[in-house]
N, C-alpha and C positions, 0 to 999 in steps of 0.2 A: 881758703878761697871763698867758701860760703859766708864766713863771718865778714870778710871784706866786702862781698857783694851786698849783703844786707845793710852794711853801713853806707856804702856808696849810693845805693839806690833809694834807701828809705830811712837812713840815719837810725838804724836799730842795732845797737852794740850787743855783742855777745857777753853775757855775764858768767856763764859756766859751760863746760862741755864734758861729754863722756864718750869714751871709745870702748865699744863692747865687741864680743865675739860675733854677734849676729848683726848689729847695727851700731850707729853712732848718733849722738844727739848734741845739739847746741841749744842753749836757753837764751832767748833774745829779750832785751829790756824793751818791751812794748806792750801796749794794752790789747793789741790785736794784730792778726796777720791774715790777710785774705789768700785764697787759693791763687788768684792772679799774681799777687806779690810774690808768693813762694815760687811760682813758675818762672817769674822774671829773674829772681835770684839764682834759681837752678840753671836757667839758660845762660846767664852771664858767666857763671862758674864753669859750665861746660865749654863755652867759647874760649875761656882762658886755657882750659885743658887742651882743646884742639889746636890752639896756637903754640902749644909746647914751649911755653916761656921758661927761661932758665930760673932756677931757684938758687939763690946765692946765700951762703952762710958767712957771716963775718962778726967779729967782736969789736965793740967800741966802748970807750969810757961812758959812764952814766951821763956826765954833763954834755958830751957830744950827742948822745942818743936823744937828749931832750930837745935838741935843735933840729932833729931829722924828720919830725912829724910822724912819729910812730902812731899806728892805729890805737895801741894801748900800751901804756908804760906800766911796768910792774909796780905795785904800791910799796913794796919793801925790796930794795935792791942796793947792794954795795959792790964796788968793783966794776969790771967790764960786763957789758950786756951781750948776749948772743942774739944776733938779729937774723931773721929770716926774710929775705928780700925776694918777692915774686916780681920780676922785672916789670916796672911801670904799672903795677897793680896794687901791691900790698907790701907794707913793711911793719913787722911786729917782732916783739921779743918772745923767744920760745926756746926751751932747752931740750925739746924732744927730737925724735928721729924724723928726717924729712927726705923727700925725693929730690933728685937732681934737677928735674924739670917737671912742669905741670902735667905733661902728657903721661907721665908714669902713674898718675892717680887713676886714670881711666874715667869712664862715664860716672857722673854723679846723679843719683836719683833720690829725690825727696819722697819720703814714704808717709809721714803722718805729721799733723800739726795738732797740738793740744795746749790748752791753758794750764799753766802751773803757777805756783805762788808768786814767783818772781817775774813772770811775764808769759812768754810763749815758747814751748819746746818744739823743736823741729827735728824729726828723726830722718836719717838718711843712710844710704849705702853707696859704695862706689866700687869701681873696678869690676872684677868678676862677680862679686856679691851683687852688684847692681844688675848684671846680666842674669844671674840666677834668679833674683827677685822678679825681674821683668818676665822671665820665662815662666815662673810659677804663677804669676798673675795672669798671664795670657792663657795658660793651660786651664786655670780655674774658670776664667771667663768663657773660654771656648766650650768647656763642659756644660756650664750653665746655659749658654746660648743654644747648645744642642737640645737640652731639655725643653726649652721654650720654642724650638724650631725657628730661631731667629739669628740675626747677625749680632756679634758682641757689641757693636755700636748701638744697637736697639735695646740692649738689656735694661737700662734704667727705665725706659718707657714701658717695657713689658712688666717690670717689677711694680711700677706705679699702677699699671692697669690691674694687675693681679691683686694688689693691696686694696684698690678701690672696690673691686668685685668681692673681695673677702669681707670688707666692711659692710657692703650692701647685703651680702648673704648672712652675715652675723646679725644685722638688725632684723632681717626677715625671720631668722631662726628664733631670735629673742621674742619677737612678737607672737610667733606660733607657740612658744613655750609659755608666754603669759596667758594666751587663750586657753591652752591646755590646763594650766594651773587654775584658771577661773572655773573651768568645767569640773575639775576635781574638787575644788572648794565647794561648789554648789552641791555636788553629789554627797560629799562628806557631811556637809551641814544638814542636808535633807535626811540623812541617816542618824543624826545625833539629836538627842533630847536632853532635858534636864537643865539645871542652872548651877554652876556654869556649864556650858556645853563643852565637854572634854573630847578632843580629837587626838587619838594616839595612833600613829601609823608609821610603818617602816616601808621604804621603797627600795627593793634590792637593785633595780636597774636605773634609778635616778641619782642625780648628783646634787651637790650643795646648792647650785644655782636654782634648781627646780624647787627644792623644799623651802628655800628662803622665799621664793616667789609665792609658793603655796601658802606659807605662813602669813604673808602679807595679805593675800586674797581672803584668807579665812578670818582675819581679825580686823581688817579695815572696815569701818562703818558698822561693825557688829558690837553690841554692848557686853556680851558675856561669853566670849569664846576663849578657850585655852587650847593651844596646839602644841603637842610634843611629837616632833617628827624626826625621822632618821633616814639617811640616804646611804646606799651601799656602793654606788658606782664611784670609781676613783678612791679618794681618801674617805673612809667612813665619816659621816658628819651628822651632828645633831643640831636641830634648830628648835628652840623653845620660844613661844610667843603667846601673848594675851591681848585681848582688846584693850585699847588705851584706857588708863584710869582705874583699872582694877587694883585690888589691894596686894596682889601677889608680886613676887620678885623673880622674874625669869633668869636674871643674871646670877643670882645666888643659887637658884635651882640647877642651873647648868653647871656651876662650879661643883655642886654636890655630885652630879652625874660624872663630870670629868675626873673627880677624885676616885670614883669607883672604877673607871675605865682607863685610867692613866692617860687621859687626853688633855688638851689645852683649849681654852676658849674664853669668851667673855661677852659682855654686852650690857644692855640697859635693863631696867625693871620690866619693860614691855617686850623686848626681843633680845635673844642671845644666841650665839652660834659657837660651836666648838668642833674640832677635828680629832680623830682618834688615830693612833698609830696602826699601820697595817697588821692584821692578825691579833689585835688586842682582844677582840670578841667577835663572834659571828653575829649576823643581823638578828637572828632569833633571840639570842641572849640580850642584845641591846633592846629589842622590842619588849622583852619580859621586864627588863629594868625600867623601861618607860612606863609600863603599866603599873609597876610597883610605885613609881613616883606619882602616877595619876591618882593613886589612892589617897594622897595627901589632901586632895581638894574635896 
């Protein structure tokens, strides 16, 4: 019924189908399928179900079948064809098990639309599986609506609002983190002398985002800075950076460090970053390794 509905409404033939324990799918020969089109095909199919039209099975010779206007004629066929005739709606050849009338199918519910190599795949359920799926969806939506103290119809609006607020908060947090990194950079540079100015520091409560920002603040616009930094929050992380144009290679230096610590990472000559597996080494050991590396400069 769905295949016939897509053909009648939008001239989208079915090129393959799959019947599974949880759901079924049909693959349509089309470059795209909108939600509105899917809903129209679903509605038409359900109308045919509600009308409880007879489903008649008959056998006819191949030559006769060619004259009957089948929706799809099998490419390789000899002898008689088994035809499934949904009264005044669809006529196609099929050798599978079929209901006696369309009402036995029960409700048809389209679940998902996705692009596939040969067109568009439509996932659907029917009968009691459709009822179970709808009940599960409603329960999930009702629980989510309760969390937001809203009606389920307003959930998309609430989700978009929360997402917008999260983006705004994220930008504000990043700006504050940049300002903090700037202050840290100024303080560390003020405490460092010599040429190049070597800054080696481990931050137990900071993450990779912060030490990368700090490395950028330390080296941007400065002619002779080398920063070897580590973060302990989340996945232990190393960031090596130098002022642009210096002769050293931070990418290679990081590879040497990762080899010692069983980590992975990479980068350019001026900045490199790597992560360490949890428990590979504590931050004190990492900081000692960084100071040993600093002795190369």
